[in-house]
C-alpha positions, 0 to 999 in steps of 0.5 A: 195819481190817488190811493184808494178810499180809505187805504193807508198804503200797504197791500193793495198798492196802486188803485185809482177810479175804476181800477186803471190799466195799470192797475189791473195788468198789476193784479193779472200779472200778479194772480198768474204768477201765483198760479204758476207757482201752484201748479209748479209745486202741484207737479213737483209734489207728484213727480216725488211721490211716483218717484217713492213708490217706484224707489220703495216698490224696487226696495221691496223686490230687492229685498224678496231676492235677497231673502230667497238667496239667503235660504238657498246658499244656506244662511252663509253669506252676507249679501251686498249688491254694492249699495244696500248691505243686508248683513242685518237682514242676514243676522235676523234670518239666519239660523244659528251654529249649534254644535251639539244635538238635544241628546247629547251631552254638553259640558259649558265651562266659563259661564258668567251670568248662566243666560247661555244655558238658559237660552239654549234650554228654553230655545229647545237646542238641548234638555236640560238631563244633558247639560252640565254647565260650570263657572270660573268663579264662585256663587258669592263672586257670581252674585257680585258680578252679575244682578240676573245671575241669582234668577237664571241659576234657579230656573236652571236648578228647576229645570234639573241642569247640573252647575257647578262653580269654582270648576278651572277649564284648565283643571278639570279633572282636579276642579270636579274631583273625579278619581282616576282609581276606579277599583274603589271609586267605580261609579264616582265620576258618573255621580259626580257628573251625572254622566259617563260621557261627555259629547262636546266641551264648549268655551264660549268667549275665552278670557282669563281676565287679566287685562293685559294691554300689551299686544303680544303678552295678551297673545301668549297668555290666551294662547296659552290658556287655550292650549291648558284648556284643550290639554285638560279636555282631552284628558277628561274625555280620556278619564271618562272613556277609562271608567266606561271600559272599566266597568264593561270589563268588570262586568265581563270579568264577574260574568265569567267569575260566575262561571270560571271562579276567577275573578281579574280586579285590575283597574283597567285604566288606559295609561297610554299618552298617545294623543289621537283626534279619535278618541272613541269613533271620533264622537267627543267635540271641542268648541270654542266661540271667539269674535272674528278680527284682532287679537282673537285671529292671532291667537292661532286656534287651528294650530293650537287644536292641531299641536296640543292634542292634534285635534281636527279643526273645523268652524261653522263655515265648514260644517255646512249648517 
């Protein structure tokens, strides 16, 4: 058997004069095999596309169902159907828990770069004139720590927010240099704070700053921090209430004096040491933001709030956002 003219071996393979039967059978089998492979590949591609379309359709339907469930249950839960976690979807759609109203007087303690204070104003959660924001660090210390703090502070000042530095959350009255002698300085506290009423004191992610590695010591240190913060907040609430009462009583006394000629010049400060969670109609609140899990769960915030100032503990799920 000879090779085809001019062919040196390679592709084309066996040939002969007029294409012999063996050559024809070989080529026919080769073409048929190629055709079958093309058909199989095409069918496989179509089947894969069809499966993907069904999968996408089911995924879209499933996502919509979860979205409806999230709205229906008040955004309280992370739903998992056993195969697809929708935690990220929940985080994207649920409304943040805001423990204060737009026109409530709020005191923020322990701020860092003041981005939180700026964000709640820009988001419309609070009017600037109702916000008092503070840092434990001095201004120079903040500038050394945070590259964006000066810009944030400038924006807050431009909006009319009261800003304080070197404020210790565990010694609020002393840090603000407030007075308990109302007879001589009846309006000093209101002048310093810009208000004689604070509805909420908020401490976001409290930390001692010590970096204690021993877990037990770390927990005890932060329990002490929170206990002192609760007591300090309670004392501030009580001082402001006494100051308000003094001004009211003074106004009544002055009215009485104009009619009777007698004026009571006593301080009228409430010196009671009793601790009640109803400071004034139960309106004053203390809020602490913490991560879930250890070591934070071991801080036992509920117990600390109850034991230190007899406050009722309430978390964001209990409030029914």
